[in-house]
N, C-alpha and C positions, 0 to 999 in steps of 0.2 A: 298087258293084261293076259289072263289065262286063255282067253279066247283069241289071242293074237292081235287084238286091236290096240291102238296107241293110247296110253293113259292120258286123261284130260287133267291138266294142271291149271288151277286158277291162278293167274298172275296177280301178284300183290303190287299195287302201284304205290310208290312212295310220294306222299303229298307234302311232307315237311320233315325237317331234321332238327333235333335238339342237340346242341353241342357246337363245338367242342369246348374243353376247358382252356386249353392253350391257345394263345393268339396265333402262333405259328401254324398250328393245325387248322384253326378256323379259317385262316386266310387261304390255305390250300383247298379246303373243302368248299369255301365260298366261291373260289374261281371255277370249281367244277359244277356246283349246283346252279350257278347263274346261266350256264349253257342250257339247262333243262327247265329254267324258270321255277326252281323249287325253293320255297322260303326256308330260311335257316334261323334259328334262335339259339344264341350261345348264352351260357349262364356264368362264364368266368373269363371270357376273352376281352381284355380291356385296352388293347392297342388303339391309339388314336387313328391309325391308318384305316381301321375298319369303319370309321365314320364317313369315309369318302363314298357317297352313294353312286357316284359315276362309275366306280369300279365294283362296288359290292352292294348293288341295289336290292338284292334279295336277302341281305344279311341284317339281322336285328339282334339285340342282346338285352337281357334284363339287368345288367350291371352297367354302371356309368363308365364313360371313357376315361382313360388315364390322363387325358387333358385336364380334367378337374382334380384328379389325384395329385398331379404335379403342382397345380395352383395351391392346393391345401398344404403341400410340403413347403413351398416357398413362403407361405404365410406363417408356418411354424418357425421357419428359420428367422424370419423378420421379428416374430414375437420374442424369440430368444436373444435377439440382438446380435446375431452372427453376421459377419460380413466376409468371412474367409473360410470356405468349406471344401471338402473333397467329395467326389462322386465315384461310386462303383456301380457298374451296370452289366448285366449279362449280355452276351453276344447273341441276341435274338431280336426278332421284331418287337417283342414286348419291351426289352431293355433299350434298344437303340432308339426307337421312336420316343420313348419317355425321356431319354437323355437329351435328344434334340429339343424337346419342349422345355426341359429344365434349363438347358444352356441359354435359351432365349429369354426366359423369364428371370433368371438370375442376373443376367446382364442388364435387363431393363430396370431391375431394382438395385443396381450397383453392388451386387454381391459377387465376389471373385471366386474362381475355382482354382484350388491349389493343385490337386491331383485328379486326373481322370484315368480310371482303371477299368478295363474290360474283362469280364469273366467268361470263360468257355462255358457254353450252355450245358453240355453233357458232362456231368461231374465224373463220369467214368474215364473221360479222356484226359482231364486235367489232373496232374499229380500234386502232391503236397508242396513241391517246390514252387509251382506256379502261384499257389495261394500265399506261400511265404514271401515270395517276391512282391506280391501286391501289398502285403502288410508292411514290408520294409520300405516301400515307396511312400506309404502313408506316414510312416514314422519320420521320414526325412523332412516333412513339413509339420513340425511339432506344434506350431501355432494354429493349424487347421484341425481342431479337435472335433468339430462337427463333420459327420460323414453321412451322406445319403446313399443308401443301397437299394438299387432297383434290380431285383432278381428273384429267382425261385428258391425254395427252401433248401434243396440239396446243395446248391452252389454257396448259399450264404452260410450254411452249416460248415462247409469247408473253410470259409473265411474266419469264422469264429474259432475253429480249432487252430488255425494258423496264428491268430492273435495270442492264444494261450502259449503256443510253442515259442513265440518270439518275445515272451514276457511283456506284452503290450496291454495286458488286462487293465482296464480303467483309464487307458490313454485316450479313448475315443468315445463319443456319444453318437448313437446311430439314429438316423431318421429312416424308418423302414417302409417299404411298399407292401401292398396287400399280398404280393406273391410269397412272402415268407414270414410275415409277422403272425404271432399267435399260433405258430406251428411248432408242435412238440419236437419235430425233427431238428429244428434249429436250437431251441432253448434247452432241451433236455441234455444235461451234461455240460452245457455251456452257460449256465446261469450267471456266473460272475462277469463273463464277457458280454452278455446281452443286457445286463442290468442298466437301467436308465434309458432304454430305447423308447422313442416315441414313434408310433406307426399310424398309418392311415388305412382304415378298413371301410369298405362300402357298408353303409348302415343296413343291418339285417337283424331280424328277430327270430327266435326259435320257431320252427314249424310245429304246430299243435299236433300231438299224437305220434310224431315220428320217433321220439326217444323210446316210447313204450313198444312200438312196432319193432324197432331195430334191436332192442335188448332181448327180444324174444326169438331172434333168429339163431339158428344153428346150421352146421354144415348139412345135416340131414334134411331139414325143412326148407333149405334155400339152394337146392340143386340147380335151379334155373340160372343162378349167377355163377358163371365159370370162374370168376376171380375171387369168390368168397373164401375158397380154401386158402389161397395165398394170404388173404387178409387175416384169416384165423391163425395161420402159422406165425405171421409176423406179430400179431397182437399177443399171443400166448408164448412165443419163443419156443415153439415145438414143431415137430414134423408130423403131418397128418398121415395116417397109414395109407399106403398105396398111392400116395400123391407123387407127381412128377418132380424130378429134381430141378431146382431153379437156382439162379445165382444168389438167391437170398436165403433159401432154407438149407443150404449145404452146411452151414455152421451150427445148425441145431442138432444136438445129440439126443435130446429128449423127444419121446414120441407122444403125440397128443392122445389122450385117453377118451375124448368125447364127452367127458364130464365137465369140461371147462364151461364157464357161463359168463356172458357179458352182463356187467352190472354198471350202475352209475359211478361206482368207485374206480373201476378200471377202464372206463370208456369216457372219452370226451367228444362232444359233438361240435362241429364247426357251424358258426352262425350263417355261413354262406349257403347253407342248404335252402334258404329262402329263395335264392336266385334260381335254383334248379326247379323248385316247385312252381315258381312264377313262370318259368319258360314253358313247362308242360301245360299249365293252366291257360297261358296266353293262346296256345294252339287250340285248346278245348273251347274257349270262348269264341275264337275266330270261326271254328267249324260250326258252332251253335248259331252264331249270327248269320253265317253264310247259308246254312240250312234253312233257317226261318225265312230268309229273304227269297231264296231260289225255289225251295220245295214247299214253302208256305205251311210249315209245321207237319208235313206228312211223315210217315214212318219210312225209315230206310233212305237210301240215296235215290234222288230223282234223276231223271235224264240230264238235267242241267248240271249235275255234280259228277257225272261219269263221262270222261275223267274230270278231275278237279282242275280248274284253270288256276295256274300258279299266280298269275297277275291279280286275279280276283281275290284269291286267298290272302295274298300279301296286303291288299288294300283293307280287308277286314281285320287282318292281324294288327296292322299299325293303329287301328281305331279302338282296340279293346281297352276297357277300363273296368277293373274289378278289385275286390278286396281279397288278397291272397290268404293262404293258410297261416301266415304269420300275423294277420290282422292289419297289415299295411295296405294302403291303396296303391295300385300300380297302373301306370300307363306309359307308353313309349313317348319320347320327345320327338322333335321334328327330324332328327337324324336316325331315329329308330333305336336310340340308346335308352337305358334305364335312368331313373331319376338320380340326379347328382347329389346324393346324401352320403355323408361319411361320418364314422365315429373315429375319434382320436384315442388310441389305446396306448397304455404305458406299462412297461415291464419293470416292476420295482420289487425291492426286498421288504416284505411286510414286517418280518421279524428275522433275527439272525438265522440264515440258512433257509428261509421260507420265501419263495418268489411267486409272483402272480401277475397276470395281465389284468389291468383295470382300465375302465373307460374314464378319461379325464377331459373330454371335450367333444365338440361336433364341428363339422364344416358343412353348412347347408346354404345353397343358393349364393355361394361366393363369400359367405360371412363365417369367420372363424371364431368360435367360442372355446376358450381354453381355461380350465381351472388350474391356475399356477400353484395354488396352495396344495393341491392334491398330487403334484408332481414331485418326485423324490429321485434325483439322479444317483445318489449314493446314500446308503443308510446313515453314514456318519457325516455326510456333506450333501444336503438336499438341494443346494443352490445350483442353478445351471452353470456349466463350465463356459469359459470364454473361448470364442473361436473367431479371433480377429488377428490380422497380420501385424498391424501397427496401431497403437493408441493415438487418438487425436492429439495434435500439437496444441500447446498452450498459446494463449494470445501473446503475440510478440515473437512467435516462432514460425518458421516456414518449413514446408515439406520438400525433401529431396527423394524422389521415387527410386526404388530399386529397379535396376534394368530388367525388363520383362515382367514386372509385377505391378499391376495397376492399383493393388490394395496394400502394398508394402512401401514404406518410406522411412526416412530418418528425419528427425526434427533438429533444426539448428536455429540459434537465436538470430533475429534480424537486427540490423543497425537501427539507430534512432529514427532516421528519416525514411526507413522502409516500412514503418508501422503506420497504419491508417485506421481511422475509426470505423467500426462496423455498424451498419444501420440497426442491427438487432441488439446492440449493447445498450445498457441502461443509460449511459451518457447521451447517446444519440436519441434514444426514445424520449428522454426528458426534454431535450432541446426541441425535438419535433412536436411534442405535445404543446409546449409553450408557443411555438410558431403557429401550430394549427389553431389554437385558441385566438391568436392575434388575427389570423386570416378570417376567422368567423366574425370577430368584432369589426374588422374592416368592412366586411360584407354587409353587416347590419347598418353601419354608418352610411355606406353608399346607398343602401335601400331607403333609409330614412330621408336622406338628402334628395334622392330622386323622387320620392313620393311627395315631398314638400318643396318641390323645385322653385315655385314662384312665391313662396312666403317671404315676409320681410327678413326673418332671421337668416335664411339661406342666401338671400340676395345680398344682405349686408355683409356676409362673410366672404363674398367674392366667389361665386360659384365656380368659375373656370379654374382659378388657381387652387381651389379646394379639391376639385376632382384630380388635378395634377398631383397635389400633395397626397391624396389618398392612394393614388397609383404608386407613388414612391414608397408609402408605408407598406402596401401590399408586397412590393418587391423585396423590402427588407425582411418581411416574414418568410417569403418564399425562398430566399437565398439559403436559408438553413437546410432545406432539403437537398440542395446541391452540395453543401459542405460535408454531409454525411455519406456521400457516394464514394465508391472506390475510385481512387485517383487514376486519371488517364489524361492524355493530352487535351482532349475536348473538355473534360470535367474541370481540370485545372484552369483552362482558359476561361470557362464560364464563371468559375469562382472569382478569378482576378477581375474580370470585367464587371461581373454583377455586383461585387462589393463596392466598387467605386460608383457604378451607375445608379444604384438605388439611393445612395446618399446624395449624389448629385441632383437627382430629381427632387428629393425631399427638401434639401437646404437651398436649392435654387428657387423653389417656390416660396420658401420662407423669406429668403433674401429679397425677392421681388415684392412680396407683401410689405415688409418693413421699409424698404426703400420708397415705395409708393406713399405710404403713410407719412414718412418723414418729409418727403418733398412737398406733399400737399400742405402740411401745416407750416413748414418753413416758408413756403411761397406765400401763404396767407398773411404772414406778418410783414411781407415786404411789398406786395403788389396785389392788385385785384385781378390780374391776369391769371387765367387758369393754367396750371402746370402742364407741360407737354408729356406725352407718352404715359398717360394714366388710364386710357381706355382698356377694356378687356383684351382686345386684339393686340394692343401694344404690350400689355403685360405678358401675354402668352409668348409673344415673339422674344421678349427679353429673357424669359425663363428658358425657352428653347435654345437660345444662343448660349446661355450660361451652361446648360447641360451639354451642348455640343462641344464646347471648349473642354469640358471634363472628359468627354468621350475620346477626343483627339489625343489627350494626354495618355501616356501609357505607364504601367508599372508603378514605380515609386512616385513619379510626377502626378499620377492620378490620385494617389493617397494624399499627397501634399495639397493638391487642388481641393479635395474634400475638406481637409483641415482648414485651408484658407476660407472656404465657404462658411464653415462653422464659426470661425473667428469673426469674420465680417458680419454675419448674422447676429452674433452676440453683441458686437459693438453697436449695431443699429438698434438692437433691443434696449440697450442702455440709453441711447440717445433719445428714444421715443417713449421712455418710461413715464414722462409727465404729460403725455397726451391726455385730453379730457376723457372722462369715464365712458362716454358714449363710444369711444374708440378703444375700448379695452382689449381689442384684438392684439394690440402691441403688448399689453401686459401679459397675455397668455403666451405670446411668442417669446417674451422674456423669460417666463417660467420654463418654457420648453428648452431654450438655449442654455440657461443656467444649469438645469438638471443634466442636459446632454454633456456639457463640459465636465461636470462632476463624474458622470458615468465613465467617460473615456479617459479621464485622468486616473481613475481607479483601475481601468482596464490595462493600461500600458504596463505597469509593473507586474501585474498578474500574467500577462502574455509572455513577457521575457523570462519570468521565473518558472514557467511551465514548459521550457524548451525540451525537457526530457520526457514529458508526458503528453503525447500527441492527442490522446482522447480528451484530456482536460483542456488542452489549448484550443482545440476545435470547438469544444462545448462552450467554453467561456466566450470565444469569438461570436458564436452563433447567438448565445443568450444576450450578449452586449448589443448586438445589432437589433435583435428583437426588442430589447428593453428600450433602446433609443426610439424605435418605432412606436412602442407603447406609450412613451412619454409624450410624443407628438400627438398621438391619437387621443390621449386622455386630456391633455392641457388645451388643445385647440378645438376639439369637437364635443367633449362632454358637456360644457356649458350650453352649447347650442342644442344638443339633444335633450338636455334638461328642460329648456323652454319649449321645444317643439313637442315633446312627448308628455311632460308633466304639467306644464303651465301654458297651454295653447292660447289663453287669454292675453298673455304678454307678447304673443307673436304678431304684433301690430306695429305700424310704422312709428307711432308716437312713443312706444316703449323703447324703440331703438335710439331716440333722440331726447333724453331727459335734460332739457336746456337749463332748467333752474339750478342744476347742480354744477354747471360749468363755470367755476370761478375764474378760470383763465380767460374766458370770453367776456364775462361780466366786467372784468377790469379793463377791457379794451372795447367798450361799447362803440367808440368812435369808428372802429374798423368793422363793425358788425354788418355794414352794408355790403361787404364783399360777398361775392358769390363764387364758391369753389366746391370741388367735389369732396364729399365728406368721408369717403372710405368704402363706399359700396362700388364694386366694379361693374355691376350689371346696370346701374341706373345712377345718373347724376342728380344730386340733391344739394340743398343749401346748407349753410352752417346751422347748428342746432338752434341758436337763439333766434335767428331770422326765421327759421322754419316754424318754431313754436308760435312766435308772434303772428306770423302770417296765418297760421291755422286758426288762432283765436280771433283774429280780425275777420277772417272769412266766415267763421261760424256766427259771428255777431253782426254780420251784414255790412261790414265796413269795406271789405276788400273790393267790393264791386262798385263802390261810389266813384263817380268820375272826378278827376283831379281838377282843381280850380286853376284859373289862368295864372294865378300868383304862385302856384306850385305848393300851396299849403292847404291843409284841410283839417277841420276840427271834427272829432268824432261826436256823434250824438251821445246823449246820456246813456242810452242802452248799450253803447259800444265801449264805454269807459272800462279800462282794465283795473284790477285791484290796486290799492294804494301801494302795496309792497312791491309791485312790479314796475309801475310807471305812473305818470301823472294822469290827470283827467283828459288831457288833450295830447294828441300825437301829431307830429308833422311828417307828412309823407312827401319825400323829395324824390324826384326822378333820378335814377342812377345813370351814370354815364353809359352811353351806348356800347354794348358788348356783343360779340358774335353770339348767335343763338346756338350755343353748343352745350347747354347745360340740361338738356332733356326736357321732360314734361313740365317742370316747374320754372322754366325760364321767364314766364310772364309774371312771376311774383315780385312785387315791388320791394326794394330795400327799405328797411325801417330805421328811422332815427328818432331818438327821444328828444 
């Protein structure tokens, strides 16, 4: 000072920093500011590394991380159907971190990288030869026509010029990052090379009023901006009077007159200005909220805000929520990043020689929306180019991979026995649908039988063997799903064993049923003694032994064993075809076996004639097995379901024994006093005629009368049976003593006319 005293200088304390644009610069600044706990808000630094809040806890940004931009790029590649692409990235934190993210996501989605090229960050260091070498390496992988470029505008502009020098224009389709797309430095003069580019840009809208403000600026009224003169010289390609020489204005021979004017025609505005205004406004709202809380609305800074606590300011900063000058709502996410919203822009030729960037889609919250009809990769060929190393092999061909290339292969024809049916083929789908329907029907039958377990129809059908038979039918349907699997040692073993086992279960149960019926009625003609091994437990043991024999057989012998079972079952079905109608189980078994024989006789020539068509052979085998199971299910269980579900009034014991219709027994009334098992496995009953007579006598009051000492008894008038059945009197004779093994009806007397 003039009086000799020291001047008093008011120190200006920095409370926050807006910037920088480059991720590299922002990382260096953030490392410095964190030491002083000064919050920083960047408007264009997108490196994923900056989301690490353990290192950069005071860093925030109004633009989303490149992590989401990389995801959007991969979704575009998938949408275009590309599986073989190249990547060019600049040698900076922005490019390297993005490449690391890209490499992982592409591998996760089975997309191969053909060429990986790194660009020198400073375009002044790299010469044209370096760019030419990059393009030549791309051209060596001609099938990789899709190229992702993650870099800045100056470096990418050098790549586009190298494409033109190497006559590679139109050879590649670019997927661009936000660092260079929609920049005139890249597209200006390189329109044919850039044509068809799809690029990802953070979603931004124009800042209201900024264009009017900026177009009114001149060098004279904007002296506060030291870089505005350089912008003016570059924009109008002239040198401003008395300006310093720079590496850029040395080539300008014309002097600026000062009459130049910025207009809408000669000036383009970047949409990313929204992020700059949001960064400034986020600090403004944070200071306002902090002032209202600490100073309670008073004017100026209160003591609590002198100096400003960086930690407190950061907490208010992360909580701001406002509507910016662009009209969009803004708030930071949990990592201090801006909302992950992107526009997909496309550089296309609108008319011959006229190019423009247009918006063709969005990527918001992980969802890509792309208007493919608005995309035009070339004016004369709008369809997207192919970027795959090898086309998929046809069915019946195998891949032989090129060494070192996981996406490149050669196709060669397989031999006949190397081809297997695929589960997604129409043949397999048809067979599985048929089997699935059979599984459902089998489940319905099991449910109905289980729900009516103690009704006469279910008991008369032989519950135990019926459940065994249904298990075999289910296995016949289920084996189809094994036949359509890719062959392996285990699958082939299950196929071979399952084919024989499911038939063994079905036809062992049928054989046991028919054998039992045959033995009962044949024994009834010869003796009054009850046949042996006809109890439910005995029948299950016989069936189990038969199945066990089949299981012990292997390979061809097992197939022969199943064939033998079918033949024996058919023979028994023929022998028992004249059994009385009440025992029409044998009739249904006969229908089943006759139809089964026809099906398999038709299958044999089909099987051997389809030796060269594996899909058809497997399908016919599966369908034949399912068809055999369906025949057994329909013939043996449909009549029972008909009575159980539609005519429950017939589901009584008398309906199971219509004795009046059994002419075979009427002709042998002398033997009607025999007491044998009638065909129900769960309960021993008497022959139909004896049973019906006993029931009528019991209901008319005769069955309970004591026998006379003479062994004869005459029914009273009220007990007389109709004339067409028997005479007015009946003689009840005691039957020979037999073991009490016939169940609850063993005390019923034999009847003789």
